[in-house]
py3Dmol code that shows the C-alpha trace and the ligand (Angstrom):
import py3Dmol

protein = """\
ATOM      1  CA  UNK A   1    -202.940-192.501  43.874  1.00  0.00           C
ATOM      2  CA  UNK A   2    -205.902-190.190  44.544  1.00  0.00           C
ATOM      3  CA  UNK A   3    -204.126-187.261  42.976  1.00  0.00           C
ATOM      4  CA  UNK A   4    -203.474-189.310  39.912  1.00  0.00           C
ATOM      5  CA  UNK A   5    -207.102-190.303  39.381  1.00  0.00           C
ATOM      6  CA  UNK A   6    -208.207-186.722  39.985  1.00  0.00           C
ATOM      7  CA  UNK A   7    -205.766-185.651  37.298  1.00  0.00           C
ATOM      8  CA  UNK A   8    -207.266-188.208  34.938  1.00  0.00           C
ATOM      9  CA  UNK A   9    -210.779-186.950  35.578  1.00  0.00           C
ATOM     10  CA  UNK A  10    -209.734-183.374  34.866  1.00  0.00           C
ATOM     11  CA  UNK A  11    -207.843-184.415  31.761  1.00  0.00           C
ATOM     12  CA  UNK A  12    -210.859-186.306  30.454  1.00  0.00           C
ATOM     13  CA  UNK A  13    -213.149-183.340  31.033  1.00  0.00           C
ATOM     14  CA  UNK A  14    -210.692-181.031  29.281  1.00  0.00           C
ATOM     15  CA  UNK A  15    -210.290-183.358  26.331  1.00  0.00           C
ATOM     16  CA  UNK A  16    -214.002-183.798  25.736  1.00  0.00           C
ATOM     17  CA  UNK A  17    -214.362-180.030  25.958  1.00  0.00           C
ATOM     18  CA  UNK A  18    -217.421-180.173  28.179  1.00  0.00           C
ATOM     19  CA  UNK A  19    -219.591-181.316  25.303  1.00  0.00           C
ATOM     20  CA  UNK A  20    -221.481-184.021  27.138  1.00  0.00           C
ATOM     21  CA  UNK A  21    -224.718-182.199  26.374  1.00  0.00           C
ATOM     22  CA  UNK A  22    -224.298-182.997  22.721  1.00  0.00           C
ATOM     23  CA  UNK A  23    -223.482-186.669  23.171  1.00  0.00           C
ATOM     24  CA  UNK A  24    -226.469-187.522  20.991  1.00  0.00           C
ATOM     25  CA  UNK A  25    -224.388-186.569  18.018  1.00  0.00           C
ATOM     26  CA  UNK A  26    -222.013-189.401  18.839  1.00  0.00           C
ATOM     27  CA  UNK A  27    -221.315-191.066  15.568  1.00  0.00           C
ATOM     28  CA  UNK A  28    -220.600-194.680  14.847  1.00  0.00           C
ATOM     29  CA  UNK A  29    -217.870-194.088  12.311  1.00  0.00           C
ATOM     30  CA  UNK A  30    -219.456-195.092   9.027  1.00  0.00           C
ATOM     31  CA  UNK A  31    -223.128-194.341   9.281  1.00  0.00           C
ATOM     32  CA  UNK A  32    -223.386-191.759  11.994  1.00  0.00           C
ATOM     33  CA  UNK A  33    -226.332-191.528  14.350  1.00  0.00           C
ATOM     34  CA  UNK A  34    -229.685-192.631  13.000  1.00  0.00           C
ATOM     35  CA  UNK A  35    -231.745-190.708  15.502  1.00  0.00           C
ATOM     36  CA  UNK A  36    -231.670-186.979  14.957  1.00  0.00           C
ATOM     37  CA  UNK A  37    -231.882-185.074  18.215  1.00  0.00           C
ATOM     38  CA  UNK A  38    -230.588-181.539  18.401  1.00  0.00           C
ATOM     39  CA  UNK A  39    -231.002-179.754  21.704  1.00  0.00           C
ATOM     40  CA  UNK A  40    -229.569-176.358  20.940  1.00  0.00           C
ATOM     41  CA  UNK A  41    -231.648-174.078  18.746  1.00  0.00           C
ATOM     42  CA  UNK A  42    -229.659-171.835  16.434  1.00  0.00           C
ATOM     43  CA  UNK A  43    -229.802-168.126  17.290  1.00  0.00           C
ATOM     44  CA  UNK A  44    -228.133-166.673  14.174  1.00  0.00           C
ATOM     45  CA  UNK A  45    -226.417-164.964  12.504  1.00  0.00           C
ATOM     46  CA  UNK A  46    -227.658-166.114   9.092  1.00  0.00           C
ATOM     47  CA  UNK A  47    -226.800-167.772   6.810  1.00  0.00           C
ATOM     48  CA  UNK A  48    -226.019-170.908   8.829  1.00  0.00           C
ATOM     49  CA  UNK A  49    -222.464-172.110   8.121  1.00  0.00           C
ATOM     50  CA  UNK A  50    -222.638-175.659   6.765  1.00  0.00           C
ATOM     51  CA  UNK A  51    -219.639-177.728   5.690  1.00  0.00           C
ATOM     52  CA  UNK A  52    -220.200-180.762   3.434  1.00  0.00           C
ATOM     53  CA  UNK A  53    -217.755-183.286   2.010  1.00  0.00           C
ATOM     54  CA  UNK A  54    -218.799-184.186  -1.558  1.00  0.00           C
ATOM     55  CA  UNK A  55    -220.679-182.148  -4.131  1.00  0.00           C
ATOM     56  CA  UNK A  56    -223.594-184.580  -4.041  1.00  0.00           C
ATOM     57  CA  UNK A  57    -224.074-183.986  -0.303  1.00  0.00           C
ATOM     58  CA  UNK A  58    -223.668-180.222  -0.705  1.00  0.00           C
ATOM     59  CA  UNK A  59    -226.272-180.266  -3.489  1.00  0.00           C
ATOM     60  CA  UNK A  60    -228.919-181.795  -1.214  1.00  0.00           C
ATOM     61  CA  UNK A  61    -228.187-179.370   1.618  1.00  0.00           C
ATOM     62  CA  UNK A  62    -228.240-176.327  -0.678  1.00  0.00           C
ATOM     63  CA  UNK A  63    -231.644-177.312  -2.040  1.00  0.00           C
ATOM     64  CA  UNK A  64    -233.233-177.818   1.361  1.00  0.00           C
ATOM     65  CA  UNK A  65    -231.553-174.876   3.112  1.00  0.00           C
ATOM     66  CA  UNK A  66    -231.582-172.396   0.207  1.00  0.00           C
ATOM     67  CA  UNK A  67    -230.876-168.822   1.364  1.00  0.00           C
ATOM     68  CA  UNK A  68    -230.640-169.687   5.052  1.00  0.00           C
ATOM     69  CA  UNK A  69    -227.489-171.761   4.635  1.00  0.00           C
ATOM     70  CA  UNK A  70    -224.050-171.051   3.250  1.00  0.00           C
ATOM     71  CA  UNK A  71    -222.661-174.379   2.102  1.00  0.00           C
ATOM     72  CA  UNK A  72    -218.942-175.001   1.841  1.00  0.00           C
ATOM     73  CA  UNK A  73    -218.022-178.161  -0.058  1.00  0.00           C
ATOM     74  CA  UNK A  74    -214.626-179.675   0.777  1.00  0.00           C
ATOM     75  CA  UNK A  75    -214.186-181.988  -2.229  1.00  0.00           C
ATOM     76  CA  UNK A  76    -214.348-180.355  -5.634  1.00  0.00           C
ATOM     77  CA  UNK A  77    -214.458-181.713  -9.188  1.00  0.00           C
ATOM     78  CA  UNK A  78    -212.248-184.735  -9.879  1.00  0.00           C
ATOM     79  CA  UNK A  79    -211.519-185.387  -6.198  1.00  0.00           C
ATOM     80  CA  UNK A  80    -211.615-188.997  -4.979  1.00  0.00           C
ATOM     81  CA  UNK A  81    -213.471-189.165  -1.644  1.00  0.00           C
ATOM     82  CA  UNK A  82    -212.200-192.676  -0.787  1.00  0.00           C
ATOM     83  CA  UNK A  83    -208.648-191.352  -0.502  1.00  0.00           C
ATOM     84  CA  UNK A  84    -209.333-187.778   0.548  1.00  0.00           C
ATOM     85  CA  UNK A  85    -207.576-186.549   3.672  1.00  0.00           C
ATOM     86  CA  UNK A  86    -208.673-183.359   5.387  1.00  0.00           C
ATOM     87  CA  UNK A  87    -206.146-180.532   5.040  1.00  0.00           C
ATOM     88  CA  UNK A  88    -205.418-178.213   7.980  1.00  0.00           C
ATOM     89  CA  UNK A  89    -207.630-175.662   6.197  1.00  0.00           C
ATOM     90  CA  UNK A  90    -210.498-178.187   6.029  1.00  0.00           C
ATOM     91  CA  UNK A  91    -210.146-178.952   9.712  1.00  0.00           C
ATOM     92  CA  UNK A  92    -210.402-175.226  10.476  1.00  0.00           C
ATOM     93  CA  UNK A  93    -213.546-174.943   8.356  1.00  0.00           C
ATOM     94  CA  UNK A  94    -215.096-178.003   9.964  1.00  0.00           C
ATOM     95  CA  UNK A  95    -214.450-176.617  13.428  1.00  0.00           C
ATOM     96  CA  UNK A  96    -215.854-173.252  12.418  1.00  0.00           C
ATOM     97  CA  UNK A  97    -219.061-174.760  10.940  1.00  0.00           C
ATOM     98  CA  UNK A  98    -222.474-174.709  12.612  1.00  0.00           C
ATOM     99  CA  UNK A  99    -223.503-177.978  10.921  1.00  0.00           C
ATOM    100  CA  UNK A 100    -221.536-180.718   9.158  1.00  0.00           C
ATOM    101  CA  UNK A 101    -222.928-183.195   6.638  1.00  0.00           C
ATOM    102  CA  UNK A 102    -221.001-186.026   5.013  1.00  0.00           C
ATOM    103  CA  UNK A 103    -221.979-188.907   2.753  1.00  0.00           C
ATOM    104  CA  UNK A 104    -221.150-191.830   5.068  1.00  0.00           C
ATOM    105  CA  UNK A 105    -221.279-195.637   4.709  1.00  0.00           C
ATOM    106  CA  UNK A 106    -217.455-195.387   4.721  1.00  0.00           C
ATOM    107  CA  UNK A 107    -217.205-193.315   1.552  1.00  0.00           C
ATOM    108  CA  UNK A 108    -214.908-190.802   3.238  1.00  0.00           C
ATOM    109  CA  UNK A 109    -212.728-193.587   4.592  1.00  0.00           C
ATOM    110  CA  UNK A 110    -209.855-191.369   5.742  1.00  0.00           C
ATOM    111  CA  UNK A 111    -212.058-188.927   7.648  1.00  0.00           C
ATOM    112  CA  UNK A 112    -213.789-191.293  10.058  1.00  0.00           C
ATOM    113  CA  UNK A 113    -211.982-190.015  13.152  1.00  0.00           C
ATOM    114  CA  UNK A 114    -212.601-186.379  12.281  1.00  0.00           C
ATOM    115  CA  UNK A 115    -216.354-187.001  11.997  1.00  0.00           C
ATOM    116  CA  UNK A 116    -216.430-188.871  15.289  1.00  0.00           C
ATOM    117  CA  UNK A 117    -214.647-186.010  17.023  1.00  0.00           C
ATOM    118  CA  UNK A 118    -216.800-183.320  15.365  1.00  0.00           C
ATOM    119  CA  UNK A 119    -219.953-185.199  16.315  1.00  0.00           C
ATOM    120  CA  UNK A 120    -219.107-184.648  19.973  1.00  0.00           C
ATOM    121  CA  UNK A 121    -219.020-180.902  19.441  1.00  0.00           C
ATOM    122  CA  UNK A 122    -221.690-180.026  16.884  1.00  0.00           C
ATOM    123  CA  UNK A 123    -224.459-181.564  14.781  1.00  0.00           C
ATOM    124  CA  UNK A 124    -222.561-183.829  12.353  1.00  0.00           C
ATOM    125  CA  UNK A 125    -224.530-186.247  10.228  1.00  0.00           C
ATOM    126  CA  UNK A 126    -224.125-188.697   7.376  1.00  0.00           C
ATOM    127  CA  UNK A 127    -226.905-187.968   4.860  1.00  0.00           C
ATOM    128  CA  UNK A 128    -227.175-191.712   4.187  1.00  0.00           C
ATOM    129  CA  UNK A 129    -227.674-192.608   7.863  1.00  0.00           C
ATOM    130  CA  UNK A 130    -231.435-193.021   7.658  1.00  0.00           C
ATOM    131  CA  UNK A 131    -231.682-194.421   4.152  1.00  0.00           C
ATOM    132  CA  UNK A 132    -233.468-197.744   4.339  1.00  0.00           C
ATOM    133  CA  UNK A 133    -231.127-200.566   5.331  1.00  0.00           C
ATOM    134  CA  UNK A 134    -232.871-203.103   3.135  1.00  0.00           C
ATOM    135  CA  UNK A 135    -231.837-200.993   0.133  1.00  0.00           C
ATOM    136  CA  UNK A 136    -228.104-201.094   1.024  1.00  0.00           C
ATOM    137  CA  UNK A 137    -225.689-203.029  -1.177  1.00  0.00           C
ATOM    138  CA  UNK A 138    -222.451-204.831  -0.364  1.00  0.00           C
ATOM    139  CA  UNK A 139    -219.638-206.321  -2.402  1.00  0.00           C
ATOM    140  CA  UNK A 140    -218.552-209.984  -2.385  1.00  0.00           C
ATOM    141  CA  UNK A 141    -216.494-209.413   0.778  1.00  0.00           C
ATOM    142  CA  UNK A 142    -219.419-207.900   2.644  1.00  0.00           C
ATOM    143  CA  UNK A 143    -218.025-204.358   2.406  1.00  0.00           C
ATOM    144  CA  UNK A 144    -220.606-201.572   2.350  1.00  0.00           C
ATOM    145  CA  UNK A 145    -221.039-199.981  -1.025  1.00  0.00           C
ATOM    146  CA  UNK A 146    -221.175-196.232  -0.370  1.00  0.00           C
ATOM    147  CA  UNK A 147    -222.182-195.058  -3.870  1.00  0.00           C
ATOM    148  CA  UNK A 148    -225.827-194.510  -2.977  1.00  0.00           C
ATOM    149  CA  UNK A 149    -226.243-191.322  -5.036  1.00  0.00           C
ATOM    150  CA  UNK A 150    -226.509-193.423  -8.198  1.00  0.00           C
ATOM    151  CA  UNK A 151    -229.975-194.594  -7.257  1.00  0.00           C
ATOM    152  CA  UNK A 152    -231.691-191.233  -7.472  1.00  0.00           C
ATOM    153  CA  UNK A 153    -234.825-192.395  -5.637  1.00  0.00           C
ATOM    154  CA  UNK A 154    -232.721-193.740  -2.766  1.00  0.00           C
ATOM    155  CA  UNK A 155    -230.471-190.668  -2.616  1.00  0.00           C
ATOM    156  CA  UNK A 156    -233.500-188.396  -2.381  1.00  0.00           C
ATOM    157  CA  UNK A 157    -234.228-189.983   1.019  1.00  0.00           C
ATOM    158  CA  UNK A 158    -231.284-187.856   2.201  1.00  0.00           C
ATOM    159  CA  UNK A 159    -233.639-184.871   1.962  1.00  0.00           C
ATOM    160  CA  UNK A 160    -235.607-186.249   4.922  1.00  0.00           C
ATOM    161  CA  UNK A 161    -232.542-186.365   7.159  1.00  0.00           C
ATOM    162  CA  UNK A 162    -231.359-182.886   6.177  1.00  0.00           C
ATOM    163  CA  UNK A 163    -234.862-181.544   6.688  1.00  0.00           C
ATOM    164  CA  UNK A 164    -235.044-183.149  10.096  1.00  0.00           C
ATOM    165  CA  UNK A 165    -231.718-181.584  11.118  1.00  0.00           C
ATOM    166  CA  UNK A 166    -232.478-178.105   9.759  1.00  0.00           C
ATOM    167  CA  UNK A 167    -235.962-177.955  11.267  1.00  0.00           C
ATOM    168  CA  UNK A 168    -234.670-178.953  14.702  1.00  0.00           C
ATOM    169  CA  UNK A 169    -231.649-176.680  14.502  1.00  0.00           C
ATOM    170  CA  UNK A 170    -233.471-173.662  13.066  1.00  0.00           C
ATOM    171  CA  UNK A 171    -237.223-174.104  13.674  1.00  0.00           C
ATOM    172  CA  UNK A 172    -237.989-170.494  12.752  1.00  0.00           C
ATOM    173  CA  UNK A 173    -237.693-171.425   9.060  1.00  0.00           C
ATOM    174  CA  UNK A 174    -239.446-174.782   9.249  1.00  0.00           C
ATOM    175  CA  UNK A 175    -242.120-173.985   6.651  1.00  0.00           C
ATOM    176  CA  UNK A 176    -239.538-172.863   4.103  1.00  0.00           C
ATOM    177  CA  UNK A 177    -237.319-175.897   4.638  1.00  0.00           C
ATOM    178  CA  UNK A 178    -240.303-178.190   4.223  1.00  0.00           C
ATOM    179  CA  UNK A 179    -241.407-176.487   1.016  1.00  0.00           C
ATOM    180  CA  UNK A 180    -237.839-176.595  -0.360  1.00  0.00           C
ATOM    181  CA  UNK A 181    -237.518-180.267   0.532  1.00  0.00           C
ATOM    182  CA  UNK A 182    -240.813-181.149  -1.140  1.00  0.00           C
ATOM    183  CA  UNK A 183    -239.852-179.258  -4.301  1.00  0.00           C
ATOM    184  CA  UNK A 184    -236.482-180.982  -4.573  1.00  0.00           C
ATOM    185  CA  UNK A 185    -238.023-184.382  -3.868  1.00  0.00           C
ATOM    186  CA  UNK A 186    -240.259-183.793  -6.889  1.00  0.00           C
ATOM    187  CA  UNK A 187    -237.298-182.746  -9.079  1.00  0.00           C
ATOM    188  CA  UNK A 188    -235.396-185.886  -8.109  1.00  0.00           C
ATOM    189  CA  UNK A 189    -238.423-188.119  -8.735  1.00  0.00           C
ATOM    190  CA  UNK A 190    -238.526-186.727 -12.274  1.00  0.00           C
ATOM    191  CA  UNK A 191    -234.787-187.295 -12.657  1.00  0.00           C
ATOM    192  CA  UNK A 192    -235.211-190.913 -11.535  1.00  0.00           C
ATOM    193  CA  UNK A 193    -237.906-191.449 -14.163  1.00  0.00           C
ATOM    194  CA  UNK A 194    -235.732-189.822 -16.817  1.00  0.00           C
ATOM    195  CA  UNK A 195    -232.838-192.190 -16.069  1.00  0.00           C
ATOM    196  CA  UNK A 196    -235.159-195.193 -16.149  1.00  0.00           C
ATOM    197  CA  UNK A 197    -236.767-194.281 -19.462  1.00  0.00           C
ATOM    198  CA  UNK A 198    -233.479-193.406 -21.148  1.00  0.00           C
ATOM    199  CA  UNK A 199    -231.584-196.501 -20.027  1.00  0.00           C
ATOM    200  CA  UNK A 200    -234.427-198.713 -21.256  1.00  0.00           C
ATOM    201  CA  UNK A 201    -233.659-197.481 -24.789  1.00  0.00           C
ATOM    202  CA  UNK A 202    -230.462-199.591 -24.809  1.00  0.00           C
ATOM    203  CA  UNK A 203    -231.217-203.156 -25.939  1.00  0.00           C
ATOM    204  CA  UNK A 204    -231.104-205.422 -22.873  1.00  0.00           C
ATOM    205  CA  UNK A 205    -228.208-207.652 -24.090  1.00  0.00           C
ATOM    206  CA  UNK A 206    -226.010-204.587 -24.716  1.00  0.00           C
ATOM    207  CA  UNK A 207    -226.883-202.900 -21.439  1.00  0.00           C
ATOM    208  CA  UNK A 208    -223.522-203.611 -19.772  1.00  0.00           C
ATOM    209  CA  UNK A 209    -221.606-200.848 -18.060  1.00  0.00           C
ATOM    210  CA  UNK A 210    -217.858-201.405 -17.651  1.00  0.00           C
ATOM    211  CA  UNK A 211    -216.117-198.698 -15.620  1.00  0.00           C
ATOM    212  CA  UNK A 212    -212.815-198.066 -13.842  1.00  0.00           C
ATOM    213  CA  UNK A 213    -214.032-198.808 -10.316  1.00  0.00           C
ATOM    214  CA  UNK A 214    -217.117-200.396  -8.910  1.00  0.00           C
ATOM    215  CA  UNK A 215    -219.143-197.233  -8.300  1.00  0.00           C
ATOM    216  CA  UNK A 216    -222.235-198.103 -10.297  1.00  0.00           C
ATOM    217  CA  UNK A 217    -223.895-201.020  -8.507  1.00  0.00           C
ATOM    218  CA  UNK A 218    -226.734-198.840  -7.268  1.00  0.00           C
ATOM    219  CA  UNK A 219    -227.095-197.388 -10.737  1.00  0.00           C
ATOM    220  CA  UNK A 220    -227.207-200.894 -12.173  1.00  0.00           C
ATOM    221  CA  UNK A 221    -229.921-202.040  -9.801  1.00  0.00           C
ATOM    222  CA  UNK A 222    -232.057-198.913 -10.135  1.00  0.00           C
ATOM    223  CA  UNK A 223    -231.922-198.714 -13.918  1.00  0.00           C
ATOM    224  CA  UNK A 224    -231.559-202.365 -14.869  1.00  0.00           C
ATOM    225  CA  UNK A 225    -227.972-202.366 -16.160  1.00  0.00           C
ATOM    226  CA  UNK A 226    -225.359-205.082 -15.719  1.00  0.00           C
ATOM    227  CA  UNK A 227    -222.406-203.345 -14.071  1.00  0.00           C
ATOM    228  CA  UNK A 228    -218.756-204.380 -13.947  1.00  0.00           C
ATOM    229  CA  UNK A 229    -215.954-202.368 -12.362  1.00  0.00           C
ATOM    230  CA  UNK A 230    -212.267-203.083 -12.940  1.00  0.00           C
ATOM    231  CA  UNK A 231    -211.299-202.030  -9.442  1.00  0.00           C
ATOM    232  CA  UNK A 232    -213.372-202.844  -6.391  1.00  0.00           C
ATOM    233  CA  UNK A 233    -215.767-200.566  -4.544  1.00  0.00           C
ATOM    234  CA  UNK A 234    -212.988-198.396  -3.162  1.00  0.00           C
ATOM    235  CA  UNK A 235    -210.287-196.967  -5.402  1.00  0.00           C
ATOM    236  CA  UNK A 236    -207.847-198.169  -2.734  1.00  0.00           C
ATOM    237  CA  UNK A 237    -207.958-201.725  -4.090  1.00  0.00           C
ATOM    238  CA  UNK A 238    -205.709-202.795  -6.961  1.00  0.00           C
ATOM    239  CA  UNK A 239    -207.063-204.366 -10.121  1.00  0.00           C
ATOM    240  CA  UNK A 240    -205.341-207.648 -10.878  1.00  0.00           C
ATOM    241  CA  UNK A 241    -204.447-209.207 -14.212  1.00  0.00           C
ATOM    242  CA  UNK A 242    -207.139-211.820 -13.583  1.00  0.00           C
ATOM    243  CA  UNK A 243    -209.919-209.188 -13.304  1.00  0.00           C
ATOM    244  CA  UNK A 244    -208.711-207.438 -16.453  1.00  0.00           C
ATOM    245  CA  UNK A 245    -208.674-210.723 -18.411  1.00  0.00           C
ATOM    246  CA  UNK A 246    -212.149-211.676 -17.212  1.00  0.00           C
ATOM    247  CA  UNK A 247    -213.511-208.338 -18.388  1.00  0.00           C
ATOM    248  CA  UNK A 248    -211.752-208.605 -21.766  1.00  0.00           C
ATOM    249  CA  UNK A 249    -213.468-211.976 -22.171  1.00  0.00           C
ATOM    250  CA  UNK A 250    -216.861-210.461 -21.312  1.00  0.00           C
ATOM    251  CA  UNK A 251    -216.454-207.530 -23.707  1.00  0.00           C
ATOM    252  CA  UNK A 252    -215.356-209.776 -26.582  1.00  0.00           C
ATOM    253  CA  UNK A 253    -217.962-212.489 -26.110  1.00  0.00           C
ATOM    254  CA  UNK A 254    -220.868-210.056 -25.696  1.00  0.00           C
ATOM    255  CA  UNK A 255    -219.587-207.751 -28.465  1.00  0.00           C
ATOM    256  CA  UNK A 256    -219.852-204.739 -26.166  1.00  0.00           C
ATOM    257  CA  UNK A 257    -218.815-201.566 -27.958  1.00  0.00           C
ATOM    258  CA  UNK A 258    -217.750-199.199 -25.232  1.00  0.00           C
ATOM    259  CA  UNK A 259    -216.222-198.887 -21.784  1.00  0.00           C
ATOM    260  CA  UNK A 260    -216.182-195.754 -19.650  1.00  0.00           C
ATOM    261  CA  UNK A 261    -213.632-193.672 -17.807  1.00  0.00           C
ATOM    262  CA  UNK A 262    -214.323-191.770 -14.606  1.00  0.00           C
ATOM    263  CA  UNK A 263    -213.341-188.214 -13.793  1.00  0.00           C
ATOM    264  CA  UNK A 264    -211.980-189.076 -10.353  1.00  0.00           C
ATOM    265  CA  UNK A 265    -210.152-192.337 -11.193  1.00  0.00           C
ATOM    266  CA  UNK A 266    -207.039-193.035 -13.301  1.00  0.00           C
ATOM    267  CA  UNK A 267    -207.662-194.277 -16.866  1.00  0.00           C
ATOM    268  CA  UNK A 268    -204.796-196.769 -16.805  1.00  0.00           C
ATOM    269  CA  UNK A 269    -206.921-199.886 -16.254  1.00  0.00           C
ATOM    270  CA  UNK A 270    -209.517-198.885 -18.832  1.00  0.00           C
ATOM    271  CA  UNK A 271    -206.721-198.557 -21.399  1.00  0.00           C
ATOM    272  CA  UNK A 272    -205.515-202.060 -20.495  1.00  0.00           C
ATOM    273  CA  UNK A 273    -208.999-203.392 -21.270  1.00  0.00           C
ATOM    274  CA  UNK A 274    -209.177-201.708 -24.649  1.00  0.00           C
ATOM    275  CA  UNK A 275    -205.758-203.062 -25.594  1.00  0.00           C
ATOM    276  CA  UNK A 276    -206.714-206.544 -24.387  1.00  0.00           C
ATOM    277  CA  UNK A 277    -209.791-206.544 -26.622  1.00  0.00           C
ATOM    278  CA  UNK A 278    -207.800-205.160 -29.544  1.00  0.00           C
ATOM    279  CA  UNK A 279    -205.349-208.068 -29.237  1.00  0.00           C
ATOM    280  CA  UNK A 280    -208.328-210.384 -29.665  1.00  0.00           C
ATOM    281  CA  UNK A 281    -209.687-208.529 -32.661  1.00  0.00           C
ATOM    282  CA  UNK A 282    -212.621-206.847 -30.910  1.00  0.00           C
ATOM    283  CA  UNK A 283    -212.841-203.074 -31.123  1.00  0.00           C
ATOM    284  CA  UNK A 284    -213.894-201.306 -27.934  1.00  0.00           C
ATOM    285  CA  UNK A 285    -213.885-197.535 -27.554  1.00  0.00           C
ATOM    286  CA  UNK A 286    -214.034-195.204 -24.595  1.00  0.00           C
ATOM    287  CA  UNK A 287    -217.732-194.376 -24.517  1.00  0.00           C
ATOM    288  CA  UNK A 288    -217.087-191.187 -22.616  1.00  0.00           C
ATOM    289  CA  UNK A 289    -216.241-189.847 -19.218  1.00  0.00           C
ATOM    290  CA  UNK A 290    -218.603-190.552 -16.343  1.00  0.00           C
ATOM    291  CA  UNK A 291    -218.848-188.649 -13.099  1.00  0.00           C
ATOM    292  CA  UNK A 292    -218.625-191.293 -10.415  1.00  0.00           C
ATOM    293  CA  UNK A 293    -217.501-190.005  -7.038  1.00  0.00           C
ATOM    294  CA  UNK A 294    -217.294-186.293  -7.824  1.00  0.00           C
ATOM    295  CA  UNK A 295    -219.495-183.913  -9.780  1.00  0.00           C
ATOM    296  CA  UNK A 296    -218.222-181.639 -12.559  1.00  0.00           C
ATOM    297  CA  UNK A 297    -216.708-178.174 -12.176  1.00  0.00           C
ATOM    298  CA  UNK A 298    -218.999-175.585 -10.638  1.00  0.00           C
ATOM    299  CA  UNK A 299    -220.841-173.633 -13.301  1.00  0.00           C
ATOM    300  CA  UNK A 300    -220.766-176.501 -15.845  1.00  0.00           C
ATOM    301  CA  UNK A 301    -223.866-178.647 -16.565  1.00  0.00           C
ATOM    302  CA  UNK A 302    -222.420-181.609 -14.615  1.00  0.00           C
ATOM    303  CA  UNK A 303    -221.595-179.317 -11.682  1.00  0.00           C
ATOM    304  CA  UNK A 304    -224.968-180.088 -10.097  1.00  0.00           C
ATOM    305  CA  UNK A 305    -226.269-183.455  -8.937  1.00  0.00           C
ATOM    306  CA  UNK A 306    -229.110-183.655 -11.496  1.00  0.00           C
ATOM    307  CA  UNK A 307    -226.679-182.468 -14.189  1.00  0.00           C
ATOM    308  CA  UNK A 308    -224.172-185.163 -13.245  1.00  0.00           C
ATOM    309  CA  UNK A 309    -226.777-187.923 -13.406  1.00  0.00           C
ATOM    310  CA  UNK A 310    -228.149-186.651 -16.695  1.00  0.00           C
ATOM    311  CA  UNK A 311    -224.641-186.431 -18.189  1.00  0.00           C
ATOM    312  CA  UNK A 312    -223.911-190.025 -17.194  1.00  0.00           C
ATOM    313  CA  UNK A 313    -227.206-191.369 -18.504  1.00  0.00           C
ATOM    314  CA  UNK A 314    -226.919-189.529 -21.810  1.00  0.00           C
ATOM    315  CA  UNK A 315    -223.283-190.604 -22.269  1.00  0.00           C
ATOM    316  CA  UNK A 316    -224.062-194.267 -21.568  1.00  0.00           C
ATOM    317  CA  UNK A 317    -227.141-194.337 -23.795  1.00  0.00           C
ATOM    318  CA  UNK A 318    -225.291-192.692 -26.678  1.00  0.00           C
ATOM    319  CA  UNK A 319    -222.343-195.115 -26.502  1.00  0.00           C
ATOM    320  CA  UNK A 320    -224.210-198.390 -25.968  1.00  0.00           C
ATOM    321  CA  UNK A 321    -227.424-197.901 -27.907  1.00  0.00           C
TER     322      UNK A 321
END
"""
ligand_1 = """\
1
ZN
Zn -216.098 -194.770 -5.423
"""
view = py3Dmol.view(width=600, height=400)
view.addModel(protein, "pdb")
view.setStyle({"model": 0}, {"cartoon": {"style": "trace"}})
view.addModel(ligand_1, "xyz")
view.setStyle({"model": 1}, {"stick": {}})
view.zoomTo()
view.show()
């Protein structure tokens, strides 16, 4: 009996890898810790190895960390984060990283356990963890909507969390991180204003955004657009015939000219909508391709977060105006 419990104690210690010191990084699956406390100060070598999940997260970290960080982004162009599973290579990179940042609010739904386990070993944070709760949106079933990057002003709050982590982890470059953060906050404030001004050019009754999945609620609220997705908030849900018919009705009755496809979601349902409208004598076209859950290829204009937002805004304005 005693031997057995001793064995259990040893096994538990071995399994947790003696990381009790870092228990502050303990993450509640979706949001991660909201209090940032890092006890171990980084001693080099530089750049700091940071692994991020989506391009939007990597973009924030790159801007705050600049030359002191080397950011590896796991999910490239066209990759759907709702369904993404970490490959053995990703797991190696995550374990090798000094810092890990993910988007959170259950966006990376298949990686929850990995984040929880990483958080016991190294600073692992969701960039959305400290974004104001009263700004969070949910769907009809009370599910968290994770697409926070589409409200640029809200997404820029992620800078504060990243800044907090970097300054605690690597205080020797505090002044630089703070200056970088302030500069990027200003860039994003300008981007937010750009989106607002541009979207307002579409007449209010035609300002309806129909997309493949429900990624644009935050966009709709921030920039005063009525938003309808064929699929739900996660691409895991199936669109039913009823949803398609309801949207066909909306498009026909409001004489809306265009619907949009997304780079990381199949076009099948959007095609069904266009055909449904056609059958009722209303012509709808594909207004263009929007970046929803992934940015564009690296090196292209939409391969940065501001570029992605600007592409979407310009595409929507052009098609609906
Ligand atoms: Zn999505």
